N, C-alpha and C positions, 0 to 999 in steps of 0.2 A: 267674240273676243280668241285669242292664239293665243299659241306659247311660245317666245320669239327664241328658243331652242330644238324642242322636236315639230312646231309648227302644228300643231293638235290643236281640234276647234273646239269651242264650249259654248255654253250657256248664258246669257246673259248671266250677272252676277256669280259666278264663279270669279275668285281673285286670284287661283292661286293655279300652277300646273300641277295634277296631280300626279307625275312621276320627276319632273324638275324642281319642282318647287318653286319655281320662276315666278314670279307677278305676270298674268297676261297682257297682251296688246290688245287694239283694234286690229283686224286685219288686215285693213288698209296700208298700216303703217310696214305693211311685211311685205306688201307683193313688190316683183319688181318693176322695171318701166315696161314688162309686156303686159302686164298683169297677172300674170300668173304667180301660184303661190313659191316662193325662193326653195332651193336642195335643202334637209333637214339636215341638222348638222349632226356629226357622228354620237351616239351615245352614250352617257357617261363614266366610266368602268364603276361596277357597283360593290366594294370591299367585300362585300358579305359575300357576294357569288362566287370570292377569291382564295376565303378563310377556309382552312380548311374544316369540314362540322365533322363529327360522329357519326359514322356507317354503321358497324357495328360490333360488338366482340363475337372472338369467333374460338371453336376449337381450334388449336395450332396449326393442325394436318386440313382444316377449311378455310382458316386463312392464307394458306400458301393458293389454293386450289382458286381464291376469294381477286386474290393477290392477280395472279397468274391471266384471267379473266378482264379486271383494271389495263395491264398488261400489253394486252391486243386490243382495247380500246382508247391507248392514247392514254389513260387516266391516271395522274398521278397520286400516292397513297401516304399519307403517315402511320405508322406503322410503332408501335406501344404493344410490347411484351410485358406480359404478367405470367404468372409461375402458370395457374390451369389455362389460361385464355390470350390472346391477341387483340389487342384494341385494333379498327383501323380507322383513318377518318381522310374524309377528299374533300376537295371543293366544295364548296357549298351550289353550285352551276348545277354539277355532278351527283351529289349525292341522293337525291330524289327520285332521279332514271337510275341510277344502279339500283336503288333497293328495290324498285319495282322490278328489274328485268332479275335481280336474285333471289325475287320472291315466286314468279314466275319459272325459274330456270334449277331451282334450288334441289328438285329430285333427279333432277342431269345429273348437277357436280358431286349426291352423293352415289350415283351410278356409276360415277368414275372414278372412283376411292381406286385404292391397290386393296386386294382382298384381303392384305395385312393388315393395312389399315380400318379399315371401315368400321369394323366391328367396337373401333376403340372410341369411332365419331358416334355410330348408334346408338351405344350406350350413354350415353348423354342423353337420350332423351324430348320431350320436347317436341311439338308441333313443327318443327326444321330444328332435326337435328345438327348440333355441331354452331351453333347461331340461336345464341342463348338470350339474346333481343331481339329477335326475329318479331318482324310487326304481327299483332294479330287481327287487323282488318284492313281492308283499304276502301277504296273507290274512284269510277269512273267519272273524271269531271267532266265540263262541257264539252271537251277539243277529245275525246274519248282515250285520253289517257289514265292510265292506271297510277293511281296516287295513295301508298300507303302511308297506314299511322305511324308515325314515327317512337322509337323507344320512350318510354316514360320518362328519360332523365331528359326530353330535348322537351317535356312539358315543362315551363318554368312554370305557367298554375298550378301543378299536381299540388300541393301543400297546402294551397287557400281554402280546400274548402276541408281539410282538415281538423281545426279549431272551431267552426262553426257542427261539425260531427259530432263532436268533443262535449263538449256544452250542451247539445241536445241530448245526445246519450247518456251524460251525467244526469242531467234532468230527470228526465224519463227513472233510471236507476235508482236515485234519490229517492223520486216521488212514490216510486214504485216499493221500497223499503220500507217506507213512509207509511203508507195506506194501505199495501197492498198485504205484502209478509209481513210487518213490520220489524223490522232485523234494522238496528240501530247499526250493522257493518255494512249492512246495505248500503244506508242513505250518505255514512262517510265517504264511503267508494266512490257514489254517485258526488258529489260535495266537490271530494277532491278530483274526479277527473272533469267537471263542470270550470275548478279553479283553473285547471290545467288546460284547457281550449282557451278559454278567455285569455291568457299570455301567448299563446302561440300565434307568430305574426301571419296576417292576411293581407 
C-alpha cells in the first residue's frame, strides 16, 4: 500500500498515510506505464511551521544580540517589548534550531557585550544570564541533533499534574493532622487543599 501524495510504502493493514492523512491505495495503481513509481508531489506547506512560536524572554540588551544573530541567518522574528524584558518569536520551523544554537553559543554572546552593558545583563543571574526562560536541559536525537527542552510556557500539559498533586497532598495533610498530631487546623487545611485540587482542570 502507498500514499497517493508522497508515495511512502506502508505495511498491509494500515489505512492512512501518517504525514499526508490520505487513504492508501495499492502500489500497482500508482505505477507509471514503465512500471516505475511516479515522482512524489511536493509536500503540503505545514501551517504550524510558519506560525510564529515563542523563542524566549530576553534582557533588552541580549534581545538585540539575538536579533542580530537571527538577521545573519535570514530568519524573521516577532518582537514584543515589555518594561523589563523583550519577547521574541520565530517561525515554528526555526524555533528549535535557533534555541539549540543559542544554548551552545550563549557564552559567546555574553562575551561579545559592550563592557558597559555586561554588568546589567550578568546581574540578572540564572544559568543563562539575560535569557529569563532559557532551557534547563536537552538531549541528542537519533539524527545527532541537539534538542533543547522548551520553557514551561510551551508545556500545555504542565497544569495537569497540579490538581492530582493537591488532592494527594491534602489527603496526606488531613490524615496526618487527624491521626498523628491531632491538630484540627491541619485537618481543615488538608481538606481545603483536597477540595481545591478536585476542582482544578485536568
